[in-house]
Structure formats: structure tokens, C-alpha cells
N, C-alpha and C positions, 0 to 999 in steps of 0.2 A: 582481474586480468586487465590490464593499460587499452586500452581502445586508443588506434592511430586517428591523430586529428588532422582535417584538413585546413589550406590555409586560410580560405573564407571563414571557416568556424573559427579558426585561431583568431582572425580579424574582428569576428563579433565578442569572442571572450575577453580580448584584449579591450574594446569598447566598454563591455561592463565591467571591468577591473578598473579601467583608469576612469570613466566617466566623462561628461559632457554639461553642462551648463541644463539645468533643465528645471520644471515646475508640473507636479503632477502627476497621477500615475501612470496617465497614455504613455508616458515618454519616458516616465521610471521605467517601464518595462526593458528599454532598452539601453539602460545605461548603469543600474546598481545592480550588484552580481548576487541578488538574495532570493529566497523565496519563504514565504510568500511576498509578493510586492505589497510595499504600506500604500494607506489609502491616499495620503498626501504628502509630499515630499518638496522640498525647495532645497536645492543644491549651492553650494556658495564655491568660494576658491581656496585651495590649500588642502591640506591634509593636518590630522592632528595624530601624532609619532608616540609610535610605544617602546619605549625601552625599559632599561632599567630601574628609571624614575617614576615607571607610572605607579599611582597611586589611587586609592579608592575607598569611599565611607559612606555609609548610611546615614542619612537626616531623617527625620520626622520620627514616623511612627518606625517602630522596626520587632523582629519577632524572631524565634529560631529559625524558622522556614527562610528568612530574608537571610539571615546570617550564615547557610548554608549556601541559598542560591548564590550568594556573593561568592563563595569559598569555591562553589563547583563552576562558576565563570571565570575564577581566576585560573583553576587546574586545566579549562580548556583553551581560555587564552595562551597559557605556558605550552600546553601542546602544538599549538598552533606558531608559536613565535621560537619555542627553545629558550625563553626567558623564565627562569623561575619566580613566575610573580606570583603563584600560590602563597608566596613565603613573605617577600619584601614589600608587596603592594598594600598590606593593612597597616606597613608602618611608615611608607613614604607619604609625603603632603601631597594631601587627595588632589589629583588632577581628574577624576571621576567621582561624581557625586550623584547619589541616589538619595531621591527625596518621595516617600510613602507618604501619601495621604491618611489612611486609616486601613482598619483591619478587613480584610476580606472576610466571608461567612465560614466559620469553624467547621462545618462541610459543605465542600462546593457546591454551588447552586447554577443550575440552569439560568443563562443570562445575566449572571452578574460582569460587573463593570471589567471589561479586558482591554481596555485603552491605556496609551503611553505617549508621552512626548520626550524625543528624544533629539537634543540638543548637541551638534558637534561643532569645537572650534578649533582654532590651529591651536590653543593651549588648555582648553576644559571640555569636557562634558557634562552634561547633565541628562539625567534620565528621569522624569518624574511621572508618577500614577497612581492616581486614586487608591491603589490598592494593591498587595502583593502580586496580583495575576498580571496586572498590566508591567509590572517590572520582569515579573521573567519573561516574557514577551520582549520588554525592550533589550535584555542583555542578549537576549538569542540574536535581534535583529545588529548588535554591533558586532558580535561576534562574524557574523557571516557580512559584516563590511573590511574586515582585517584583509590585508594585502600586502604583497610586498613591491617594495619599492626601490627606486636607486638609493634611497637616503634610509631604509631600512624598513619596519613593520609600518605599517598606519593605516587611519581609516579616514574617508575623505571629508570634508567640511561640509556638514547637510544636517537642514534641520526636519524632521517626522514627526507627524503627527497621524497617530495612529491605532486604528480598531476592526474589529473582523467585522463582516458581512455577514455570517450566521453563525449564533449561540452555540451550536451542533456540530464539532468539525471532530469525527472519530475513524478509529480505525478497530477492524474486529479480526481477534487472531482467534480462530479453532485450534482448541488443543484437544479436542474429542479424539479425530483422527489419527492423528500424529501428535502425540505429546510432547510438550517445548517446556525444558527445564527451565526452572528461574532466570539464570542467568541472560537465557534468550528474552523474555520478557522483558525484563529490566533495562537491556540494553535498545531497545526497540521502543522502551518508554523515552529513553535518553533522544534519541532521534526524534520522535514525537515531539517532545519540548523543543527540539532544534526548529521544526517548521509549524509551532504555533496549536499542533493538534490540540484537543481538550477532554475528547473521550476514549477511554480505553473499555471495548467491548469484548469481554470476555466468554466465550463462545464452551463454557468448561462441561459440557454432556452432551453423548450423542452413542449412534447405534454401537461406536467401536470403543468407547470409554466413558467413565464417570471420574472425572477430574478431582474433584471437591471433597475433603473429608467430611463426612457428616459423623457429627458424636451421637446423635437422635437414631440413626440409623446408619450403623456402619458397615452391614455388607452391600451398601452402593459400593464403597471404594474397594473392603476387600476381596469383593466376589468381581466387582465390575470396571477394574483398572487396570490389569495385569501389572499391581504393585506401583502403576504410573499415576500419581495424584499430589494434587497439593494438600497439606494442612494447613490447618485454621492459622496457625501460627507464620507461615509461608504466604498466605493470602492477604493476612492483615499487613505483612511486610509490604507486600506489591500494594497495597492501598494506600500506604503512607508514602510509600516510595515515589507514587504516582502523583499523590498531593502537594509534595514538593515542587512536583514540576509542573503544577496549574493543571491537572491530569483526572479527571473524573472518571470510575472504575465502576461499570455496569455489568454486572453478572447475566448470564443465559444459560436458564435450565430449558433445554428444548422438552415440550409436551404438547399435546399426546402423543405424540409420534418421535421418529429417531431416539427411541427409548430402549432398544434392546438391552443397554449397560444396566438401565434400572432393573430390568426384570431377572437377572442371574441370582441375584441376591433376594429378591423380594417378586417372587413370579407371581403372588396374589393381585398382584396393579395392574397384572395384563389382562388384555382381551382375548388370547388364545391359549392353546391347551398347554403349549410348552413340551419339554423343557428347553430354556433358553440359555444360549453362550452367547457372551462378546462375538459380534460380528467382526468379522474377517474384510467380509466383500463391503465395497462401496454403493450407494445409491439410494434410491428409495424403499426400504425395505419395509414389510408385514406389520411389525411389532406396532400395537399401540395399547396406550392405556385404556382402561374399562371405564367410561364417562358415567355407565349406568348405575354404580354400586359407591353408597356411600363412604364407604371404607378407603376407595380411593382420596376421595377427598378429607377426610381425616388426616391421611398420610400425608396431603401435600398440604395441609393446614399447618401441621406441625413442623416439616421440611421448610416450607418458605417460612415461618416465622424462626427457624434455626438461621437462616440463608440471610434474610431480609436483617435481622440482627446482627451479622458480621460484616455485610456492604451496608456503609452508610449512606449511599447514594440515594436519589429518593427513588428512582427507574428501577424497574426491577423487571429482565427479560423473561419471557415464558415460552419464546419461541413460535411453535404453532403452525411450522410451514411443511408441507409436502407429505400429508397422509393421505394414503392410499385406500383406506377403509376395508382393506380385503380382510383383515380380522374382524371387522365388525360386521361385514356380511355373511361372516361364517358361524356366529354366533347368536344361537338360537333365541335367547335371552335378551341380548342385546338388541335383535329384530322387534320381539317383543315389547322391547322397553320402549323403542323408536314408535311404535305403531300405537301404544298407549297414548304415548304422549304426543301424538301428530307433528313427532319429527319425520319429515318426508325421505330425505335423504342425508347421507353422509354430513354435508355440508353444516345442514342443521344440528345434526347430533353435537358437529365439534362448535358450533356456535353455542350449545347448550354447556358445554363443557367449559370452554373460553368463559361464558360469562359466570360459570359459579368459579373456577378460579380469580378472576379478577376480584370477586367479592372478598375473595383468601387475601390477595394481595392488599387490599383496600384497607381491610381490616387489620394490617400489619403497618399500616400507615406507609404504603407505598403505590405509585403510578406505577399500572402495567405498561409494559411494552412488548408489542409482538409483530410478525411479520406480516404480509399483505392478508394473510387468510383470516387472520383475527378481527377483519374489521366486518361488523354486521351492519344491518340498518339500527339495530338497539344497541350497538355499543356504545357505552360511555364516551362523553365528548374528552375526558381526559386521556383516555388510552392513547400513547403512542404508537403509529404505525410507520416500522420500516420496510419502504418498498423493495421487494426485490423482481417487481415484475414489470416497474416501470413508471414515467412520468405522469403519464395517464391514469395509473393507479393510485400512484401518489395524490394527484390533483382530485381526485374523487374523494378520497381521503377529509382533503382539506375544503371541500365543497360541504360535506357532511357534518364538517365542525371539528374533525379531529387533527389535531398537530401529526406532523410526520416528517421523515428524512428518508434521504433517496442513496439507496445503493445501487441498484441498477446503471451501468456504464463504470461504476468504479470495483467490478470484481477484479482483484488483482492476480487472484490464480488462474486467469484465464488468459493472460500472457498478451494482451493487446499492448499495443503500443502507448507511450505516455500521453502521443497528443489526442489520441482517441478519449483516453478518459479525461483530459484536460477541457475538452471542448463541449463535454455533457455539464448540464447547468442543473441544481436542483428546482431552477424555476424556469427552464426552458421545456420544450414541448409544450404539451397541454397546457401546464402549469403557467406559460405566460398569459394565459385568458384570463387568469383569474382576479378576482376583484384583491384592493387592497388589502382587505380584511382575509382574505382566504390566504393571501401569498404570506400574512405574517404567521400563518398555520406552518408553515415550510420553515424547519429549523435549520435545515442543513443537509448532511449527509455523513456516510461512513466507506470508507476503503474498507472491501473483505477480503481476508485472507483464510479461505477454506484449505485445508492441510492434506488432501488427499495425496499430494505427490511434493510434498515439503517435508524436510528432516531440521533440525537444529544445526545443520550444516549447512544447507542451501537457501532458509528462509530469508535470511538479510537479503539476497539478492531477490528475490519473487517479492520483497515487499518497495526495497529502496532498490534507485531514488524515484519510481516513479510516482511513489506515493506523495512524495512534495510537490510534484503539477498538483496531484488531488486535492493537499491542504491550499496551495495557493487559489483551486477554485472555490473553497470555504471561505477564504479568508477575504481576498483581494476582491475591488471592485467588479461588477459583472462584464466592463468591457475592457478587462485585462483579459485578452485572449490572444495576443503574438507568440503563436509557435516558435518560430525560429528563437524569439528571445527565451522563451521555456527554457528550449534545450540547450540554449549557450549557459544560459544559469543555471539549469539542474546537472550539468557537467561542474561546474564548480561546489555546488552545495553537496554533491557525492562525494567529491574527495574531503571535503570538511566532517562530512559524517564520521569519515574514521575515525574523528576526534572524540568523538562520544562512543566509540566500544563496537560501531557496527565493523564486520569482516566479510566485505562484500569480495572482495579483488582476493582476499588470504584465502578464502574456503575454496575460491574458483580454481585459484592455483594448485592449492593442495590438492584437491579432487583430479586435477589433471594429472599432476606427478603420480597419483596413487594409479591410473588409470594407465599410464604410459612406463609406469616403472623407472621414469628418469627425471632428475635432478631440475632440468630445465627443459620439457618437453615443448621445443622452440615449433616443430613442424602441428604439432597437436593444437596449438595454441593459435597459429595461424587458421585453422580452419574452426576451431571453436569460435573465434572473433566473428564470424560470419554465418554462422548458424544460429537457430534458435527454437524452443520447441513450437508445436503447433499451437495454434491459436483455439480459443473456444473450448468446446470437450471433445474435439478432435482426438485426443491421445487416448479416451476410453476405449476407441474403436482399432487402435494401432499395438495393443498389448493387453495381457490378463494382467491387472494389478490387483492388490489385497495389501493389508494392512501387513503384513510381513515382507513384501517384495523389495527387495533393495533397490535403494534409489541412488545407485551408484555410478549411472551411464553419462553419456556426455549431454543427455537432454536434461540431466538433471544437475549438471556443472554449469550451462551459460545461462546467463542473465534472460530474461522474456523477452528482452527487443536488443540484438545486436546493433549498437552505437556506429560500429563499422561500417556495417550495412547501410544502416540510415543516411552516413554521411556520404557512402558510394551511392546512392539512390539520389541524393541532391545533386552531386557532380553528373550524375547521367541524364539528368533533368537540362541542366546548362549545356553540357556536351548535344544532347539532342536538338536543343533549341538552337543551337548556334553561338550562345552567349557565355559559351566557356573561355577564360583566359589560356593564354599556351601554358600557364604553371600550372591550371587545371587538367589542360589537356594530357601534359605530363604527370600529372597525378593519376590521371586516370589508367595512364599506360602503365606505370609502376606498379599499381595496385593489381591488376589483371594480369601484369606478367607474373609478381609474388604468388599471386592465385593458381594459375596456368602450373609455375612451377614445384609448387608446395608438392604434388603428389608424387612425385619421384622421389621425394626427400621423407615422407611420410609412410609410402607404403611398407617400407621394411619393418617395420617397428610396430605394423598393426596386426599382424597375426600372431604376437604374444599372448593373448587371451582373448576370451569371449567377447568382453568388453570393449576392445577396440578393434576385433576382428567384422564387428557390424559394421563399422565407418570406413570400411574399404569402398564400398560404393558413394557414399557420400565424398569420402575426398576424391575419388574420379569424376563425379559431377561435377565439382568444384572446377577441376580443373579443364572439364571439356566445356564448361559454360564461359570460363573465363577466356578459353582460346576463339569460342564463338563472339565472345564481346570483343578482344584483339581485333579480329577480322572485322568487324562491324566498324569497329573504331579507326583502322586503315582506310576503309570505304569511306567515311565519313572525312576524313583530314585529309586525303587525296581524291577528292571528290570522284570517286572509282565507281561505276556503278555493279550493284550485286544482283543478279540476276533474279527473277523472282521465284524460280523453283527453289533457288536455294535458300531463299529469303522463308520461303513458307515452310522448308524441309528444317530450318533452324528454329522457326518459332514453333513448331509441330515439337519438335525435341524438346525444347525450354517448357512447356506444356507439361510435359511428362518429367520432366526436371523438377519442376514446381514442387511436385509431391511430396510428402515426407519420406525419408530413409531414416534406418535406424533411430525412428521417433523424432528427427527433427529435420528441420528444415532451410533450405541454402536459400540466404536471403541474399544473396549476389544474382538469382536467377531472375528477378523482377526488372531489376537495371539492366541487364545484357538485353532483355525483351524492347527495353525502350530504344536502345540505341539500335537495335537490328529494325525497330519499327520506323527509327527515323531515316533508315536508309533509303524506304521507299519514295522519299522526295530528293533524292541524291540527283 
């Protein structure tokens, strides 16, 4: 769904596209239309034209991965320009030269050199890097610089020296709750490459499904997946696909809890009596492995051996989160074991389990990774902690001597705006007080896409483009924090991501067409453009959801953040503060008028089905809020007084209107409230 742009936003985007002389990352954040921003930039005058004479060549070290990267680059550039460069560019005289110093590790390692040097003149482009990882990143930077000019397609003259701030820059996709087919995984790996993320965390098991084929224990997928799982051949394909794009693949098999799906085929692993069935509800469930029997560890030793042989990365994630201990409390044998071994509570029992599993992982030559709960005073120092509890917990891990990554603040399933994610830093909060040695143990972070409310149809819009802002936080210098610049650049990058196979707008429009039964549901699009899902975990209290609930309502179709409403909010701030231009006053009036009048156009179509009938009050609320906004706009523009009683009446109504209806939130309401509040000083 395309969003309307404001004049002020258009000016900023134009400034990004055409650029101004600059030096350094601080100025780059308002001039280069790319994400993440490079660490060092020197921009010159002029541009390098891209036409049918464009040629490219590899020099120095080469390998099949570099050749595939070159071809992939040409395919994407051809989509960007419409010029069939994927064929001709390899035969034309080279105007773009790629120089690679040497090989990277056969299995990509944490902390490998990812730097690159990109030098663009009016006649020539040189991309050089110590190894293929830097080349992959430099190619993506060039693609993001491509723009349309009066002379044709071009990139600006610029010299970039770039390297990441953090070595661990990840995206986690949960495929346990809602399975995501291979094409979904691969197109998101494409997008990860575009914004220089380098770790794909594959959450492969949970209560609602076990998604990885095991040849040693086939009942895991045969009984625990509803037939929705990845074969080992498919997983190897994803691993190679990711490596081609400079991305490590870290598997997660959650244990000892979130394990209901394990027990459907192998109930002997469980602490409870069963019988067990694939969970259909979400949340923290009771099922837990039995940590007191040696047979559990024999099983896990064989299973971990099989999976570590399949996944070459040095890290192996064992989960470890959210054990409520209810099955342990109800099992007399487990209670007797705890008493005999001096384990005073369930946390101590889980620590015992984690310690034994860590030894199994280490015996298979891997480093264990787990969520906050695995950290105990005696946890080996090489265990990596992924923090969902926050910067304080992450800092504590670093003080204790463990390395860690941050996910708090990057839960993209919670529908927070990009600005909130953008301003969270792995070295912020309590971590800012760490010593340099302790700070070095914080390796970066991961955005997390938990899948209770996503399907293959809407997952792209839930991950992107906001994850591009998170990617910038992991890559760019810490002082790159200009939020307006971020939004302007993110809008450009979002459009470019379509060239990588993402289907954000396509699927949103298709879902709206299906809901309405119309080929072009204009009035429904107007409504959809200014509502968004509720933030945080509020959706859980607004309906009954399970793994079979159809996710085909408006809340599932719209993006997590309304760009139209965000821009209108910026406009309302200008109007309320008296800083708006005449054009901005007019834009505000046009939008409010559009929203006020849309209800009359939309209402006749909403009674067609239950899915759209629930939107009747949503549409009414938007129209009423817009009418109140127009009233406030008139008062402000004409210096007319609104009575205190009417103002309070409107504010009270807006407070009610701000609550979710049909599980969506009207994001015009906060902006109208700003306008009403501004009339106090009229």
C-alpha cells in the first residue's frame, strides 16, 4: 500500500537522493539515501552514469561465490534500471572493478573482517575488500546509491570506507508457531544482505511445531509438525543460500521448555504424564523436559550431534527461556531428585539441566547460546547470552565474563515504530557504564520476529522496512541517531527492497482486495493507511487466538507503523506550534477532509462480510476524529476561540477513540489531540 508523502518529507528525500558536499558519518545521515550509513564518507562532485555500456570485472582473488554475487548484483541492478545488464555487463569493457584480497573462512566466523572501500568517480568504480564478505557489503552500498536523474540512472561521486560497529547483526525468524516456507526464508535472506545483516537465527522448534527433519528421531517431525517442516536437504540449501550472501545460520532448538511438540513423538522426554499433542494455544505452557533422567541427555546427545553436523556455524542455540516449572513441581521423582542434589528451586534445576546440555554442545565442538535464563554464576565464559530482559541483564552477563547480544527493544512482532527500535543501543542503558573490556563482550544484537500473528502472506510487512533501521543501529557509528533522516532514507530503501523479492505492498493490497471483494478498494485503502495493530502484547487481550485462527483481517493486512499517520503527526506538530507553512496548513486540511468524507464512501461496502463489518465503528471513528481536527484547524487558522467545555468534551471523546476497535488503532487520533490542545493558547 503506497503512502502519501508530505512536502517536507519530499524535500528531505530529495536532499537524500541528490546529496550535498559532506564528510563523515554525522553529515552523511542527511545526504546519502542508504541504510546502514557508512562509517566514513567523502562526497565529491558529479555522477557515474549507468547505461548499456556498463561493464564489470573481478580482479585479484576470485571464487564461485564472488561470481554468483556479481551476477546477483547485475540482476538487481537490471531490475533497478530496466537495462538488461545481467547479460551485457560481463562483456563490456569494465567500468566497475572488484578487487578482492583473499579468501574468507570456509565456514563464516564471528568477527571476520567485513570492511570495504568503494571509490566512485565520474568514469570508474573501484570496490576493494580484504575478502568476499566486504565485497558483498560494498555491492549493496552501490545498489542503494542508484538514483534517477535527468541524465539517466546514476550514482554520485563518492569515496566510502566502511566497516561494521558490531560483528553480530542478526534477524531471528520463529517458524515454530507459524511455519514459513523456504521462499519466505530466502527472500528475507535477500533483504538481510541488502542491509548488511549477517546472522540468520532460525527458531526451529516450539510448542506449536517441530520444524526440522531428524533422521535419528523421525517422530519429531512426523508427529510434531503437522507435516510442515524442512528436510535436511532444504536446510542445507538455506545454509548455502545464506553463506552466498555473507550470512551465518544459527539454529535454535528450545529446551527444556517450549517443547510440547517434541513430546508428541517422544513422551519419555517429558516431566509430565501426557498424553501430549501439538499445542494450538500460545504463551508459556507447562510442558518441560525431565532434567533428572540420564535418558534425556542420551537422547539430546544424539540429537545435538545430528544437528551440529548439519549446521556448520560454531554457535548452537538451546533456547532456555520461560520455564514455569509446573510439571517439575507436580512430579514426585523430580522433587526427590532436587532434594537429594541440593537443588532448592526450579531455577537451580534448570541450571543443572543447562550445565549438562552445555557439555554436550561443547563435546560436539560448538559454542552454546541461550536466552537470559541460561546465565548462572558458574556458566562457562564462552556461552553466549541472548538478552530478552534488557540492557541491564546484558550488562550483567558482560560483567560476569560472558559475551552477549541484545534483543530487548528489537522485538519487531510488537508493532513498535521504527524510531523506538532505532534509538535502542546494545551499549546503551546500563551497558554504557561497562569498562572497555566488558563492552567488547557485547557483540551486537538481533531483531526477533515471533510468529504468533504472522503468515507467509504478511511476514514481509512485519519485518521490513523497520528492520533496516535496526540494521543501521548494529552497523553504523553510535552517534548516527537522526530520526527524520532515518525515516526519509528508510522510505527509499523500502522501495528498493522490492528488487530483492519482498512483497510488502503487493500482499497488503491483495489482502485488502480479498476483504472487500473489489479490484481497487480505494475507500478501504484510505482507512487502512492510518490504522495499525496495537503495540506490545495488547492484541492477546483483544481476541482469542490460536495456531488455527485465520489471520485475514485488517489488523493482519496493515503494516505495524502507519507512515501516513506518522507524517500527519509531524505536520500536526508544526501546525500546533505555529511553524507550519501555508502549504502545510493546506496539506493538513486536505488529509482531514479526505478522512472525514471517506466514511460515507466506505460504509456501503462494509456490510458484505463479517471481516469488513467489524470496521464500521473504525471508519466512523476516523471520520469523527477528522471532523474534530478540522474544527481545531479552523480555530487555529482563524484565531478563533474554542470554549473550554467543548475542548474538554472533544479531548474526552478522543481518549475513548484512541482505544483499539476491531483490533486496530486509529493513529490520526493522537495528532488531532495535539491540534485540540493547541487551541488552549488561542
